[in-house]
C-alpha positions in Angstrom: 64.5 66.7 142.1 62.5 67.0 138.9 60.7 70.1 137.6 57.4 68.2 138.1 57.9 68.6 141.8 58.1 72.3 141.6 55.2 74.7 141.7 54.6 77.2 138.9 55.7 80.0 141.2 58.9 78.2 142.1 59.7 77.6 138.4 59.1 81.3 137.7 61.5 82.4 140.6 64.3 80.1 139.4 63.8 81.1 135.7 63.9 84.8 136.5 67.0 84.5 138.7 68.8 82.5 136.0 67.8 85.0 133.3 69.3 87.9 135.4 72.5 86.0 136.0 72.9 85.1 132.3 72.3 88.7 131.2 74.9 89.9 133.7 77.4 87.2 132.5 77.0 88.0 128.8 77.3 91.7 129.4 80.4 91.4 131.7 78.4 93.3 134.3 80.0 94.2 137.7 76.9 92.6 139.3 77.6 89.2 137.8 78.7 87.6 141.0 75.8 89.1 142.9 73.4 87.8 140.3 75.0 84.4 140.5 74.7 84.3 144.2 71.0 85.3 144.0 70.4 82.6 141.5 72.0 79.9 143.6 70.4 81.2 146.8 67.0 81.0 145.1 67.5 77.4 144.0 68.9 76.4 147.4 66.0 78.0 149.3 63.5 76.1 147.3 65.4 72.8 147.7 65.6 73.4 151.5 61.8 74.0 151.7 61.2 70.8 149.7 63.5 68.8 151.9 62.4 70.4 155.2 65.8 72.0 155.8 69.0 70.3 156.9 71.4 71.3 154.0 74.5 73.4 154.7 74.5 76.9 153.4 77.4 77.2 150.9 80.2 79.8 151.4 81.0 82.6 149.1 81.4 82.0 145.4 85.0 81.1 144.4 87.2 83.7 142.8 87.3 87.5 143.2 84.5 88.5 140.9 84.8 90.4 137.7 87.7 92.8 137.2 86.4 96.3 138.0 88.8 97.8 135.5 89.0 95.2 132.6 90.3 97.8 130.1 93.0 99.3 132.4 91.3 102.7 132.1 92.5 103.7 135.6 96.1 102.8 135.2 98.9 104.4 133.3 101.1 102.6 130.8 104.3 102.0 132.6 102.8 102.8 136.0 103.9 105.4 138.5 106.5 103.3 140.4 104.0 102.1 143.0 104.3 98.7 144.7 102.0 96.6 142.6 102.6 93.4 144.6 101.3 94.7 148.0 97.6 95.4 147.4 96.9 94.7 151.1 98.7 98.1 151.8 96.9 100.1 149.1 94.5 102.9 150.1 91.9 105.1 148.4 92.5 108.8 148.7 91.2 112.0 146.9 93.2 113.1 143.9 95.4 116.1 144.5 94.6 118.0 141.3 90.9 117.1 141.4 89.6 116.2 145.0 86.2 115.2 143.5 88.0 112.1 142.1 89.8 109.4 143.9 93.0 107.4 143.3 94.7 104.3 144.8 98.1 104.7 146.4 100.6 102.3 147.9 102.0 102.5 151.5 104.6 105.1 150.3 101.9 107.2 148.7 102.8 106.4 145.1 100.0 106.1 142.6 98.7 102.7 141.6 95.5 103.8 139.8 93.5 107.1 139.4 90.4 108.9 138.2 87.8 106.9 140.1 84.5 108.7 140.5 84.0 107.6 144.1 85.9 106.2 147.0 83.7 103.1 146.8 84.8 102.6 143.2 88.5 102.9 144.2 87.9 100.5 147.1 86.4 97.9 144.7 89.6 98.1 142.6 91.7 97.5 145.8 89.5 94.6 147.0 89.7 92.9 143.7 93.5 93.0 143.4 93.9 92.2 147.1 91.8 89.1 146.6 93.8 88.0 143.6 97.1 88.4 145.4 95.8 86.5 148.5 94.7 83.6 146.3 98.2 83.5 144.9 97.0 83.2 141.3 94.9 84.7 138.5 91.2 85.0 139.1 88.9 82.5 137.3 88.1 83.9 133.9 84.4 85.1 133.8 84.5 84.6 130.0 86.0 81.1 129.4 87.8 80.4 126.2 85.5 80.0 123.2 85.7 76.8 121.0 88.4 76.7 118.4 87.7 79.0 115.5 85.6 81.4 117.6 86.2 84.4 119.8 84.0 86.7 122.0 82.6 89.8 120.6 81.9 93.1 122.5 78.8 91.6 124.1 80.8 88.5 125.3 79.1 86.1 122.8 81.2 83.5 121.1 81.2 84.2 117.3 83.1 82.7 114.4 86.6 84.2 113.7 86.9 86.4 110.7 88.9 84.4 108.1 92.5 85.7 108.0 94.7 86.1 105.0 96.1 83.1 103.2 99.9 83.8 103.4 102.2 83.1 100.5 106.0 82.7 100.7 107.5 86.0 101.5 104.5 87.6 103.3 106.0 86.5 106.7 109.5 86.7 108.1 109.8 82.9 108.3 108.1 80.2 106.3 104.8 79.1 107.8 104.5 75.7 109.5 101.1 74.3 110.1 97.8 76.2 110.6 97.8 79.9 111.4 96.0 81.4 114.5 93.8 84.4 113.9 93.3 87.3 116.4 90.3 88.9 118.1 89.9 92.6 118.5 89.4 94.9 121.6 88.5 98.5 121.0 88.7 101.2 119.9 88.3 102.3 123.5 89.6 105.2 125.6 92.5 104.8 128.0 93.0 107.3 130.8 96.4 108.5 131.9 98.0 110.5 134.7 97.5 114.3 134.9 99.4 116.1 132.1 98.8 113.5 129.4 95.5 113.5 127.5 93.2 110.5 127.4 94.1 108.2 124.4 92.2 106.0 122.1 93.6 102.5 121.9 92.9 99.4 119.8 94.3 95.8 120.2 94.4 92.5 118.4 94.9 89.5 120.7 95.8 85.8 120.3 95.6 83.5 123.3 96.7 79.9 124.1 99.6 79.8 121.7 101.0 76.3 122.0 104.1 76.6 119.7 107.7 76.4 121.0 108.7 78.9 118.3 106.4 81.2 116.4 106.0 84.6 114.7 103.4 87.3 115.5 102.8 89.0 112.2 100.8 92.2 111.7 100.2 94.7 108.9 99.0 98.2 109.8 98.3 101.5 108.0 98.4 104.5 110.4 96.1 107.4 109.7 96.0 110.8 111.6 97.6 110.8 115.1 97.4 113.0 118.1 101.0 112.4 119.3 103.9 110.2 118.7 103.5 106.7 120.0 104.3 103.1 119.1 102.9 100.2 117.1 103.6 97.7 119.8 103.8 93.9 119.5 103.7 92.0 122.8 104.5 88.3 122.9 106.5 85.5 124.5 104.5 85.3 127.7 101.1 86.0 129.2 99.4 89.4 129.7 99.4 90.0 133.4 100.8 86.5 134.0 103.8 85.4 136.1 107.0 86.2 134.3 105.5 88.9 132.0 106.1 89.2 128.3 108.2 91.1 125.8 107.0 94.6 124.7 108.6 95.5 121.3 107.7 97.6 118.3 108.3 100.7 116.1 107.5 104.3 117.0 105.4 106.4 114.6 108.7 108.2 113.8 110.4 104.8 113.0 112.5 103.9 116.1 112.7 100.1 116.6 113.1 98.6 120.0 112.9 95.5 122.1 111.6 95.9 125.7 109.7 94.1 128.5 106.6 94.2 130.5 107.6 92.1 133.5 104.5 92.9 135.5 101.5 94.8 134.2 101.4 97.8 133.9 105.1 98.4 134.5 107.3 98.4 131.4 111.0 98.7 130.4 110.9 100.0 126.9 113.8 100.1 124.4 116.2 97.9 126.3 117.6 96.9 122.9 117.5 99.8 120.4 117.4 99.0 116.7 117.7 101.3 113.6 115.4 104.2 113.0 113.6 103.4 109.7 111.5 106.6 109.1 107.9 107.5 109.5 105.3 104.7 109.5 102.4 107.1 108.9 100.1 106.8 105.9 101.8 103.6 104.5 101.2 99.9 104.9 103.8 98.7 107.4 104.5 95.1 108.7 105.5 94.6 112.3 106.4 91.1 113.5 107.7 89.6 116.7 109.4 86.2 116.7 110.1 84.1 119.7 112.2 80.9 120.3 111.1 79.6 123.7 113.9 77.1 124.1 116.7 79.7 123.9 114.8 82.8 125.1 115.7 84.5 121.8 113.4 87.2 120.3 113.5 89.1 117.1 111.7 92.2 115.7 111.0 92.3 112.0 109.7 95.3 110.0 108.4 95.5 106.4 108.4 99.2 105.3 107.1 98.2 101.9 110.2 96.7 100.5 110.1 93.3 102.2 110.7 91.9 105.7 114.0 92.9 107.3 115.2 92.0 110.8 115.4 95.3 112.9 116.9 93.9 116.1 117.2 90.7 118.2 118.3 89.6 121.7 118.4 86.7 124.0 116.8 86.8 127.5 116.2 90.5 126.9 115.7 92.3 130.3 116.3 89.1 132.2 112.7 88.1 131.5 111.6 84.6 132.4 108.0 84.2 130.9 105.9 81.1 131.3 107.0 78.0 129.4 103.3 77.0 128.9 100.8 78.3 126.3 101.5 82.0 125.6 99.7 85.1 124.3 100.4 87.8 121.8 99.0 91.3 121.4 99.2 94.2 118.9 98.4 97.5 120.6 98.2 101.0 119.0 97.5 104.2 121.0 97.7 107.9 120.1 95.5 107.9 117.0 93.0 110.7 116.3 89.7 108.9 116.4 86.2 110.3 116.4 84.1 107.2 116.0 82.2 104.8 118.2 83.7 102.9 121.1 84.2 99.2 120.4 83.4 99.6 116.7 84.0 96.2 115.0 83.7 97.4 111.4 87.3 98.2 110.2 86.0 100.5 107.4 84.2 102.6 109.9 87.2 102.7 112.2 89.4 104.0 109.4 86.8 106.5 108.2 86.7 107.9 111.8 90.5 108.3 111.9 91.6 105.0 113.4 94.4 102.8 112.0 93.7 100.1 109.4 94.7 96.7 110.7 95.1 94.6 107.6 96.0 91.4 109.3 97.2 90.0 112.7 98.2 86.3 112.8 100.4 83.9 114.7 102.1 81.0 112.9 104.4 78.3 114.0 107.8 78.3 112.4 
């Protein structure tokens, strides 16, 4: 059907519906699926009128819709021990310490998520995860991968990657092979925890679709003021929230080095392998790198405290983890810093001026 067969009013209806869907898509709006449905229904209704009816009405859109908690603001790092694999048995109930808010619990009453402002909001969280588990796989990504050399900014728009550093011999634990992969940033944003632990600011650097069989995830960070002890975490060797999990390693602000696992988000097993304590990482430029050899399941943690890279600890099949053998992901995550700036600030100088950490570089290279 050509546009010449449409009336001006019909073109206006389709254009408006498409505009509303595009805006919801670009903003990552919770109404994205509803707007998409409205757009397709508008087009279908006009086609049926033109053809005099007779076309079948399509079923629901595929997938489970957008994640109602994309930043994990309602879950606690490490979880509460609830049954994350049985969303069909989850329930939304008032919180004990603040009945005006709601939480999600499993069949045994253990917490899954908390601090929802309404029962409907908690139920939306349940419905989304129930749908994903019933489908038996991850929900289609509402923000498909950008072209090579680009990433999505806070508005969901594909923009060119910021050029990363040009490494020279000695700036990474292993010599670099091939072209490096740059990271994209999420945050700073607030993360909410269980009662008794204050809300935290968090910032991440992420690399997706890593095709290498062995690689190094190399980061340089300078920590500023902190609210409490935490960890410069490097996660790698698998897929975030994917089957098989990934390794969760790093160095605490006080200098303790560890290898751990995150077998199923958000549950973690930290410090399965404990390395040396190297001293405070505050107010100095520190390198933190994770290395993975997929063929053998061996991982390594390297630290540069200003005197060159040194291997802190290593292990093979740490925690019995069996991550995906396909393309993997890597993440640098820092919590616990004393930040007074704007959420999702992209300017590193403004982040540092407001108390956040300076992330000098965050790259993946094949080795």
